[in-house]
N, C-alpha and C positions, 0 to 999 in steps of 0.2 A: 859233536859227531865227526868222524873221520871221513874225509872224501877219498874215494877210490877212483883211480884213473890217471891219465897222464897230466903233468903239470904244464901249465901255460907259462911260457917264457914272456917276460915283459921287456926283454932286450931288443932293441931296434935291429932290423936286418936291412940289407940292400942299401938303397939310396939314404935311407935315414940315418945310416952311419956316416955318410959323406957330408952331411951338414944341411944347412937350409937351401942353398943353391941347388944341390943335386936333388933334394927332396921336392923343391918347387918344380924343377924340370920334369921330374916323374909325374907330379900331379897334373901339370899342363898337358902332358902327353896322354895321360889317362883320360882327362876330361875332354879333350878334342884332339885326338892323334892326328887327323888330317890337317890342322892347322900348325902342327909342330913338324910333321914329317912329310916329305914330297911323295914317298911311296911306302908301302907295307915293308918292302925289302930294306929300306933305311932302318926300320925299327929292328929287324933281324939282325942287322950288321952293326948296329949302335954299340960302340965299345963301352959306354958308361953305364949300361943296364944289365943286370943279371938275366939268365934265361927266364926265370920265373917273372920278372918285371917285363920282360919283353912279351911274354906269353899273356900277362895281365893287360898290357896296353893293346895287343892285337885282338884279345877278346873284346875289349871295349869298342874298337874299331870295327870288328866284324859285326858286332850288334848294330852299330850306327848305320853301317852300310846295308844291313838287311832291312832296316825300317826305310832308308831312302829307296831301295828297290821296291819294297811293298807299296810304299805312298805313290811312286811313279807308276806302277802297274795299276793302282786303283784309279788314278787320274786319266790315264790313257792306255789301256792294255795293248793296243795296236802299235804304240809307239816304240816298244821294244827297248826302252832306255835300260841301259846297264850302269850299274855302280861299279865301284872298284872292288866289290866283294870277292871276285875271283882272285885277285892279287892278294887280298887279305887272307883269304882262306889258304892260298899257297904258302904264305909266310907263316901262319899260325901252324900249319902241318908240321913244321920243324920242331915246334915246341910242345904241341898238344894235338897229336893226330886224331885222337878220339873226338875232340871238340871241333877240329876242321871237318872231320867226316859228318858230323851232326849239322853242321852249318851248310855244308856242300848238299846234304840231302834235303834240308829245309829250302835252300835257294833253287834247287832243281824243281822241287814240288811247286814253288812260288811261280817259276818260269813257265812250267807246263800247265798252270792254272788248276793243280790238284790241291792247293791249300785251302782248308776249310776254314770259314770264319766262326768263331764261337757266337752262339746265339745269346742274345741279352736276357 
C-alpha cells in the first residue's frame, strides 16, 4: 500500500549536527534551563542555538515556572511569591508570540485566582 503525505526526514538538525557536546548542551538546557542559564534573556541571545532550539528551551522553562508559581500559590496564596515566569514569557515572545500569549493568560488567571482546578 502506498502512503500519501509528507515524508519524514531522518537527517539530524540543529545541535545534533554539531556533535555530542552541542547535543548534550541542548539536552541539559532543555531538561533544566534555570541551571544552565542565569536568565531567559541568555537563552534568547545564545549564539549556539537555533531560534527553534531557543523556543523549545524557553517552552520548557515557562512550563517549569508556571508549576513553581502554582505550587507557591497553593502553599500560601497571600505570600504573592513570583517566579521568573514574566521574564521567560518575554523571551519566549520573540520566538513564539502565540505560546507566550497563552502562558501570559494562564499566569494572569493564576495570579488573580481565576484558575479552576479539575475535579478528580
